[in-house]
C-alpha positions in Angstrom: 0.0 0.0 0.0 1.5 3.4 -1.0 2.0 6.2 1.5 0.5 9.5 0.8 2.7 12.6 0.5 1.6 13.9 3.9 2.6 10.7 5.8 5.7 9.9 3.6 7.9 12.6 5.2 9.6 15.8 4.1 11.8 14.1 1.4 8.7 12.9 -0.5 7.1 16.3 -0.2 10.2 18.0 -1.6 10.4 15.5 -4.5 6.7 16.1 -5.3 7.3 19.9 -5.3 10.3 19.5 -7.6 8.3 17.4 -10.0 5.7 20.1 -10.2 8.0 23.1 -10.5 10.5 22.0 -13.1 8.4 23.2 -16.1 8.1 26.6 -14.5 11.9 26.7 -13.9 12.5 25.7 -17.5 10.2 28.5 -18.7 12.1 31.0 -16.5 15.5 29.8 -17.9 14.2 30.1 -21.4 13.0 33.7 -20.7 16.3 34.7 -19.2 18.1 33.1 -22.1 15.9 35.1 -24.6 16.7 38.3 -22.7 20.4 37.6 -22.7 20.4 36.8 -26.4 18.4 40.0 -27.2 20.7 42.1 -25.0 24.1 40.8 -26.1 23.2 39.4 -29.5 21.0 42.1 -30.9 21.0 45.3 -28.9 24.6 45.7 -27.7 26.2 44.0 -30.7 28.4 46.6 -32.5 28.3 45.0 -36.0 24.5 44.7 -35.9 24.2 48.3 -34.6 26.4 49.6 -37.5 24.4 47.6 -40.0 21.1 49.1 -38.7 22.5 52.6 -39.1 23.4 52.0 -42.8 21.4 53.3 -45.7 19.6 50.0 -46.2 19.1 48.4 -42.8 18.6 44.6 -42.5 15.2 43.1 -41.9 15.9 42.6 -38.1 16.6 46.2 -37.4 12.9 47.2 -36.8 12.3 44.3 -34.3 15.6 45.1 -32.7 14.6 48.8 -32.3 11.1 47.7 -31.0 12.7 45.4 -28.3 15.0 48.3 -27.3 12.0 50.7 -27.0 10.0 48.2 -24.9 13.0 47.9 -22.5 13.6 51.6 -22.5 10.0 52.4 -21.5 10.1 49.7 -18.8 7.7 47.4 -20.6 9.2 44.2 -19.3 8.9 45.4 -15.7 5.3 46.7 -16.2 4.3 43.4 -17.8 5.9 41.4 -15.1 4.4 43.4 -12.3 0.9 43.3 -13.9 1.2 39.6 -14.4 2.5 39.1 -10.9 -0.3 41.0 -9.3 -3.0 39.2 -11.4 -1.4 35.9 -10.6 -1.3 36.6 -6.9 -4.9 37.9 -6.8 -6.7 35.6 -9.1 -4.3 32.7 -9.7 -4.6 32.7 -13.4 -2.1 30.5 -15.2 -1.8 32.9 -18.1 -0.8 35.7 -15.6 1.8 33.4 -14.0 3.3 32.7 -17.4 3.3 36.4 -18.4 5.0 37.4 -15.1 7.6 34.6 -15.4 8.4 35.4 -19.1 8.4 39.2 -18.7 10.2 39.0 -15.4 12.9 36.6 -16.8 13.4 38.8 -19.9 13.4 41.9 -17.8 16.2 40.6 -15.6 18.5 40.6 -18.6 17.0 43.6 -20.4 17.7 46.6 -18.2 14.6 46.3 -16.0 16.0 44.0 -13.3 14.5 45.6 -10.2 10.8 46.0 -11.1 10.8 42.9 -13.2 12.1 40.8 -10.3 9.3 42.1 -8.2 6.7 40.8 -10.6 8.5 37.6 -11.0 8.6 37.1 -7.2 4.8 37.7 -7.0 4.2 35.0 -9.6 6.6 32.6 -7.8 4.7 33.3 -4.6 1.5 32.2 -6.3 3.2 29.1 -7.6 4.2 28.1 -4.1 0.6 28.4 -3.0 -0.7 26.0 -5.7 
């Protein structure tokens, strides 16, 4: 007869929590990876910046400029905080995903403080699930 998690001890509870949380950690790692690629591969890359200032810019210069504008206006942090508050108040899965993705990207894209706040709010909701 199998033991329930409540009677199996703290080791089993920790394993169950780890099994439930790995997809969320993978999503966070992908968001941070996206943010690092955009920051160091597109925005701060000198050759790409020089190409985008030429007479005929490449196709990726407009999305590059849009991503820079979002970061410059604090868009990553606002999205992370809005998603975090909605996740904490209502527990919506889409809000949790928004806060994790925007918070992870914001950690690498110049919005670390406010984006981390929204990310922490979403993680608090995940712990309560």
